[in-house]
C-alpha positions in Angstrom: 0.0 0.0 0.0 3.0 2.3 -0.3 1.9 4.5 -3.2 -1.1 6.0 -1.4 -0.5 8.0 1.8 -3.3 8.2 4.4 -4.6 11.7 5.1 -7.5 10.5 7.3 -10.0 7.6 7.4 -11.6 8.6 4.1 -8.9 10.5 2.1 -5.8 9.0 0.5 -3.1 11.1 -1.1 -1.5 10.2 -4.5 1.9 11.9 -4.2 3.1 14.2 -7.0 5.8 12.4 -8.9 7.3 12.6 -12.4 5.4 14.9 -14.7 2.4 15.3 -12.5 1.4 18.9 -12.2 -0.5 18.3 -8.9 -1.3 15.7 -6.3 -4.2 13.3 -6.4 -6.8 12.5 -3.7 -8.9 9.3 -3.5 -11.9 9.2 -1.3 -12.1 5.6 0.2 -11.9 3.7 3.4 -9.1 1.2 4.1 -11.2 -1.8 3.0 -11.5 -0.4 -0.5 -7.8 0.0 -1.1 -7.0 -3.6 -2.1 -9.4 -3.4 -5.1 -8.1 0.0 -6.1 -4.5 -1.4 -6.2 -5.6 -4.5 -8.0 -7.5 -2.5 -10.5 -4.6 0.0 -10.8 -7.2 2.8 -10.9 -4.9 5.0 -8.7 -2.4 5.2 -11.6 -5.2 6.8 -13.7 -5.7 9.4 -11.0 -2.0 10.2 -11.3 -2.1 10.2 -15.1 -4.9 12.8 -15.0 -2.6 15.1 -12.9 -0.3 15.4 -16.0 -2.9 17.3 -18.0 -2.2 20.9 -18.9 -4.2 23.5 -17.0 -5.4 21.2 -14.3 -6.5 23.3 -11.3 -6.4 21.9 -7.7 -6.0 18.1 -7.3 -6.9 15.1 -9.5 -9.7 13.5 -7.6 -11.5 10.1 -7.4 -14.7 9.1 -5.6 -15.1 5.9 -3.5 -16.8 4.1 -6.5 -13.5 4.4 -8.4 -12.6 1.8 -11.0 -10.6 1.5 -14.2 -11.9 3.5 -17.1 -10.9 4.9 -20.5 -8.2 7.5 -19.7 -9.8 8.9 -16.6 -10.9 6.4 -13.9 -14.6 6.0 -13.5 -15.3 8.1 -10.4 -12.7 10.7 -11.6 -13.1 14.4 -11.2 -10.8 17.1 -12.5 -11.1 20.9 -13.1 -9.2 22.6 -16.0 -8.6 26.3 -16.2 -10.9 27.6 -18.9 -8.1 29.8 -20.5 -5.1 27.5 -20.2 -6.5 24.0 -19.7 -7.6 21.1 -21.9 -10.8 19.2 -22.4 -10.7 15.4 -22.6 -13.4 13.0 -23.8 -11.9 10.4 -21.5 -12.8 12.6 -18.6 -16.5 12.7 -19.5 -17.0 9.2 -20.8 -18.6 7.4 -23.8 -22.1 7.5 -22.4 -22.4 11.3 -22.3 -24.8 12.5 -19.6 -25.5 9.0 -18.3 -27.5 10.1 -15.3 -30.3 9.4 -12.8 -33.8 10.8 -12.4 -36.0 10.2 -9.4 -39.7 10.5 -9.4 -41.7 10.6 -6.1 -45.3 9.6 -5.6 -48.1 9.9 -3.1 -48.4 6.1 -3.0 -47.3 3.5 -0.5 -46.6 -0.2 -1.1 -50.1 -1.4 -0.3 -51.4 0.9 -3.0 -49.6 -1.0 -5.8 -48.9 -4.4 -4.3 -51.7 -6.3 -6.0 -51.1 -4.6 -9.4 -47.3 -4.6 -9.2 -46.8 -7.5 -11.8 -49.1 -5.8 -14.3 -47.5 -2.4 -13.6 -44.0 -3.8 -14.3 -45.1 -5.6 -17.4 -46.7 -2.4 -18.7 -43.6 -0.4 -18.0 -41.5 -3.1 -19.7 -43.8 -2.9 -22.8 -44.0 0.9 -23.0 -40.3 1.6 -22.4 -38.0 -0.3 -24.8 -34.8 -1.7 -23.4 -31.8 -3.7 -24.5 -28.9 -3.4 -26.9 -29.9 -1.4 -30.0 -33.4 -0.9 -28.8 -35.5 1.7 -30.6 -38.2 4.0 -29.2 -41.6 5.1 -30.1 -40.3 8.2 -31.9 -38.3 8.5 -35.1 -37.2 12.1 -35.7 -36.4 13.8 -38.9 -33.0 15.4 -39.2 -34.6 18.9 -38.8 -36.6 17.9 -35.8 -33.5 16.2 -34.2 -31.5 19.4 -34.7 -34.1 21.3 -32.8 -34.2 18.7 -30.0 -30.4 18.8 -29.6 -30.3 22.5 -29.2 -33.4 23.0 -27.0 -33.1 19.9 -24.8 -36.0 19.1 -22.4 -38.0 22.3 -23.3 -38.4 20.7 -26.8 -39.9 17.6 -25.2 -42.3 19.7 -23.0 -43.3 21.8 -26.0 -44.2 18.5 -27.7 -46.4 17.4 -24.8 -44.0 15.1 -23.0 -44.2 16.7 -19.5 -44.8 20.0 -17.8 -42.9 23.2 -17.0 -42.7 22.0 -13.4 -40.4 19.2 -14.6 -37.8 21.7 -15.8 -37.3 23.2 -12.4 -35.9 19.9 -11.0 -33.5 19.0 -13.8 -29.8 20.0 -13.7 -29.3 22.9 -16.1 -33.1 22.8 -16.6 -32.4 20.0 -19.1 -30.4 22.1 -21.6 -26.8 23.0 -22.0 -26.7 26.2 -24.1 -23.5 25.6 -26.0 -25.0 22.6 -28.1 -24.3 22.8 -31.8 -25.8 20.1 -34.1 -23.4 21.1 -36.9 -20.6 19.4 -34.9 -22.3 16.0 -35.0 -21.4 13.3 -37.5 -23.9 11.7 -39.8 -23.2 8.4 -38.1 -24.2 9.8 -34.7 -27.4 11.2 -36.2 -28.2 7.8 -37.7 -27.6 6.0 -34.4 -29.6 8.5 -32.4 -32.6 9.2 -34.5 -34.8 6.4 -33.2 -33.4 5.6 -29.7 -35.1 8.4 -27.7 -37.2 7.1 -24.9 -35.2 3.9 -24.5 -33.2 2.4 -21.5 -30.6 0.6 -23.5 -28.5 -2.1 -21.8 -25.6 -2.4 -19.4 -26.1 -1.0 -16.0 -29.1 1.1 -17.0 -32.4 0.4 -15.4 -35.8 1.5 -14.3 -36.8 0.6 -10.7 -40.0 1.0 -8.6 -38.7 1.5 -5.1 -39.8 2.1 -1.5 -38.3 4.6 1.0 -37.1 2.3 3.8 -35.0 4.7 5.8 -35.2 8.5 6.4 -32.1 10.1 7.9 -33.3 13.8 7.8 -37.1 14.0 7.8 -37.2 17.8 7.2 -35.0 17.7 4.1 -36.8 14.6 2.8 -40.2 16.2 3.1 -38.9 19.2 1.1 -38.3 16.7 -1.7 -41.7 15.1 -1.2 -40.2 11.9 0.2 -41.5 10.0 3.2 -41.0 6.7 5.0 -42.8 4.0 3.0 -43.3 6.2 0.0 -43.0 4.7 -3.5 -40.5 6.2 -6.0 -39.4 5.5 -9.5 -35.7 5.7 -10.5 -34.6 6.1 -14.1 -30.9 5.4 -14.9 -29.9 5.9 -18.5 -28.0 8.3 -20.8 -27.5 9.3 -24.4 -27.5 5.8 -25.9 -25.7 5.2 -29.2 -25.8 8.9 -30.0 -23.5 9.9 -27.2 -21.2 6.9 -27.7 -20.7 7.9 -31.3 -20.0 11.6 -30.4 -17.3 10.4 -28.0 -15.8 8.0 -30.4 -15.8 10.6 -33.2 -13.9 13.1 -31.1 -11.4 10.7 -29.6 -10.2 10.2 -33.2 -10.2 13.9 -34.0 -8.4 14.9 -30.8 -5.7 12.3 -31.4 -4.4 14.6 -34.1 -5.0 17.7 -31.8 -2.6 16.2 -29.2 0.2 16.2 -31.8 -0.9 19.6 -33.3 -0.6 21.3 -29.9 2.4 19.3 -28.7 0.7 17.9 -25.6 2.7 15.3 -23.8 0.5 12.5 -22.2 1.4 9.5 -20.0 -1.6 7.6 -21.6 -2.8 8.0 -25.2 -6.4 7.4 -23.9 -6.2 10.9 -22.3 -6.5 12.5 -25.8 -7.5 16.1 -25.4 -7.3 19.6 -26.9 -7.0 23.1 -25.4 -10.5 24.2 -24.3 -10.2 27.4 -26.4 -9.0 25.6 -29.6 -11.2 24.9 -32.6 -11.1 21.2 -31.8 -11.8 21.7 -28.1 -14.7 24.0 -28.9 -16.2 21.6 -31.4 -16.0 18.6 -29.0 -17.6 20.7 -26.2 -20.5 21.8 -28.5 -21.1 18.2 -29.6 -20.8 16.9 -26.0 -23.5 19.5 -25.0 -25.8 18.2 -27.8 -25.4 14.7 -26.5 -26.1 15.8 -22.9 -29.3 17.4 -24.1 -30.2 14.2 -26.0 -29.8 12.3 -22.7 -32.0 14.7 -20.7 -34.7 14.4 -23.4 -34.3 10.6 -23.3 -35.1 10.5 -19.5 -37.9 13.0 -20.0 -39.7 10.8 -22.6 -39.2 7.8 -20.3 -40.8 9.8 -17.5 -43.8 10.6 -19.7 -44.3 6.8 -20.5 -43.9 6.0 -16.8 -46.7 8.4 -16.0 -48.9 6.9 -18.7 -48.2 3.4 -17.4 -49.1 4.2 -13.8 -52.3 6.1 -14.6 -53.4 3.3 -17.0 -52.7 0.4 -14.6 -53.8 2.1 -11.3 -56.8 3.8 -12.8 -55.9 7.1 -11.1 -54.8 10.5 -12.4 -51.5 12.1 -11.8 -52.8 14.4 -9.1 -53.7 11.3 -7.1 -50.5 9.4 -7.9 -47.9 12.1 -8.0 -44.8 11.1 -10.1 -43.2 14.5 -9.8 -39.5 14.9 -10.6 -37.5 15.0 -7.4 -34.3 15.7 -9.4 -32.4 14.7 -12.5 -28.6 14.8 -12.3 -25.8 13.9 -14.7 -22.8 11.8 -13.8 -20.8 11.7 -17.1 -20.4 15.3 -18.2 -18.1 18.3 -18.6 -19.4 21.7 -17.2 -18.2 25.3 -17.4 -18.4 26.5 -13.8 -17.0 29.2 -11.6 -15.2 28.0 -8.4 -13.0 29.5 -5.7 -9.4 28.6 -6.3 -6.4 29.1 -4.0 -3.4 30.6 -6.0 0.2 30.9 -4.9 1.8 34.2 -5.6 5.5 34.7 -6.5 6.0 36.1 -3.0 5.0 32.8 -1.5 1.7 34.1 -0.2 -1.7 32.7 -1.2 -4.9 34.3 -2.4 -8.4 33.0 -3.2 -9.8 33.9 -6.6 -12.9 32.9 -8.5 -11.9 31.1 -11.7 -13.8 29.8 -14.7 -13.1 26.1 -15.1 -14.3 23.1 -17.0 -15.1 20.4 -14.5 -14.8 16.9 -15.8 -17.1 14.5 -13.9 -16.9 10.9 -15.1 -18.9 8.6 -12.9 -19.3 11.5 -10.4 -22.3 13.5 -9.5 -22.6 17.3 -9.0 -23.3 18.0 -5.3 -23.7 21.8 -4.8 -24.5 23.1 -1.3 -27.4 25.0 0.1 -27.5 28.6 -1.1 -26.0 27.9 -4.5 -27.7 29.9 -7.3 -27.7 26.8 -9.6 -30.0 24.9 -7.3 -33.8 25.1 -7.8 -35.4 27.7 -5.5 -37.4 25.2 -3.5 -34.2 23.3 -2.7 -31.9 26.3 -2.1 -32.1 26.0 1.7 -31.3 22.3 1.8 -28.7 21.8 -0.9 -28.9 20.0 -4.3 -30.4 16.5 -4.3 -27.9 13.8 -5.2 -29.3 10.6 -6.6 -27.1 7.5 -6.1 -28.3 4.3 -7.7 -27.2 1.0 -6.2 -26.4 -2.2 -8.1 -29.3 -4.3 -9.2 -31.3 -5.6 -6.3 -29.5 -3.4 -3.7 -30.4 -0.1 -2.1 -30.2 3.3 -3.7 -29.8 6.7 -1.9 -30.8 10.3 -2.0 -28.2 12.7 -0.5 -27.7 16.4 -0.7 -24.6 18.5 -1.6 -22.4 20.2 1.0 -20.2 23.2 1.4 -17.2 20.9 2.0 -17.8 19.4 -1.5 -17.5 22.8 -3.0 -14.2 23.4 -1.0 -12.6 20.0 -1.9 -14.2 18.3 -4.9 -15.6 21.1 -7.1 -19.0 20.3 -5.7 -18.9 16.6 -6.6 -19.5 13.2 -5.0 -19.9 9.6 -6.0 -22.3 8.3 -8.7 -23.1 4.7 -7.7 -21.6 1.5 -6.4 -18.8 1.1 -8.9 -17.8 -2.2 -10.5 -15.7 -4.8 -8.8 -15.5 -7.3 -11.7 -15.7 -7.2 -15.4 -18.9 -8.2 -17.3 -17.1 -11.3 -18.8 -16.1 -12.4 -15.3 -19.6 -11.7 -13.9 -21.4 -14.0 -16.3 -19.2 -16.8 -15.2 -20.4 -16.5 -11.6 -24.2 -16.7 -12.1 -26.8 -17.6 -14.7 -29.4 -15.0 -15.6 -32.5 -17.0 -14.8 -31.1 -18.2 -11.5 -30.4 -14.5 -10.5 -33.9 -13.4 -11.5 -35.3 -16.2 -9.3 -33.1 -15.2 -6.4 -34.2 -11.6 -6.6 -37.8 -12.5 -6.8 -37.4 -14.6 -3.6 -36.2 -11.3 -2.1 -39.5 -9.7 -3.2 -38.0 -7.9 -6.3 -39.7 -8.5 -9.6 -37.4 -8.6 -12.6 -38.1 -7.9 -16.2 -35.1 -8.1 -18.6 -34.5 -8.1 -22.3 -31.5 -10.5 -22.1 -30.5 -13.1 -19.4 -26.9 -12.5 -20.3 -27.2 -8.7 -19.5 -28.9 -9.7 -16.2 -25.9 -11.9 -15.3 -23.4 -9.2 -16.2 -25.1 -6.9 -13.7 -25.3 -9.3 -10.8 -25.0 -7.4 -7.5 -21.7 -9.3 -6.7 -20.1 -7.5 -9.7 -20.3 -4.2 -7.8 -19.0 -2.6 -4.6 -21.3 -2.4 -1.6 -23.2 0.9 -2.3 -23.8 1.3 1.5 -20.0 1.6 2.0 -19.5 3.9 -0.9 -22.3 6.3 0.3 -21.0 6.1 3.8 -17.5 7.2 2.7 -19.0 10.3 1.0 -21.2 11.0 4.0 -18.5 10.6 6.5 -16.0 12.6 4.4 -18.6 15.4 4.3 -18.8 15.7 0.5 -22.5 14.8 0.5 -25.1 14.0 3.2 -27.5 11.0 3.4 -31.2 11.9 3.4 -33.1 8.7 2.5 -32.5 5.1 1.5 -34.5 3.3 -1.2 -35.2 -0.4 -1.7 -36.2 -1.8 -5.0 -39.6 -3.6 -5.5 -39.0 -4.2 -9.2 -36.2 -3.9 -11.7 -36.4 -3.4 -15.4 -33.1 -4.1 -17.2 -32.0 -3.9 -20.8 
């Protein structure tokens, strides 16, 4: 364990060596270190610290594991004027994220109709590899959607203005430019809106089983025994193609701008360069696509509940608690400590591009980017568990702003590869086991189900407790799944 130096029970220092421009910090408890070393994810934290223009430290959350270039769970801020932007720091599934819907219901309100409800949701919301949705957009309509984001969906009748208030960035990044998108990305994305996809994406019906702060929970409309719906998906093949396209483009930019990298997967370009601007504009378009995707799924969740339960939305609820991204790059202003030539330090406000890859924004109470009705409690943070395990709602903290650019974990984090996971369990057997635990499962592929077995992931309770105890987010409620729909 020599490479990492203990700061306290939840923070480990990656010392500055070689060409690193700064140190690294990994949030973890001691029990997590052996997997971090085995996975070699700490070396990726060090590699990120080589990037030009990095501000502060290279960071990793407790759900850290090996990723493309950046570790999954990685966070880094780059100076807007002198730094770079790296697709590996945002991820292939751009704006993969989580939306939580709350209801007025309790378990006894849906128990008898739960199998029908799950079957209806499974029918109405396509899932699986290459799944296509109920919409096919023309190129012109898709251009509008990519620029407008969720307001486009609401204008088309898929939701209400109230939904916008509880979506990060109100469901639209303003820098999106559809002219920076390849024909291949358009082709892949034109008929995938409103679909879950495969992998670790899911739709769950859940029950609130623990409340840690009743006052804050009630502000979100959450209560003990309450039924919620969690949607976890992203930008599908569209976002994947955008990332793939620009990794190839930026490989040339690395040579053009003479950027020295310890790992070729960290391909990047200066933020202010033509290549950097083009990637950012395309990434914003993919982020808007993902928010629209979750909005359409929300619409069909509402349709399914009202049809099966025979009640209207006023009776049921299904309001958006919050929707937050965990694979994204954002232009933000943060306080940064600078060292002066005299040796003294000063705190300045800097414009930076925060890369959050497998990490969730966690802004504190009082921040102007938080919806007004949450401004006195902090931004909701939605943390999905692995299939069949608990999920959590937390809130952001001031300490997160001071240490992690207002960021926290995004989920459990993988322990084993998908190929290894399918050797440990058979899909039908896993479904049977989950149903014995009272969790109904609907899945497009038994193979995908096996790949996502809970044993393939870290213990989400431990991951969340590290974030809570380190003070970079605070636990509010715990959610238990009643049903799981997988791709």
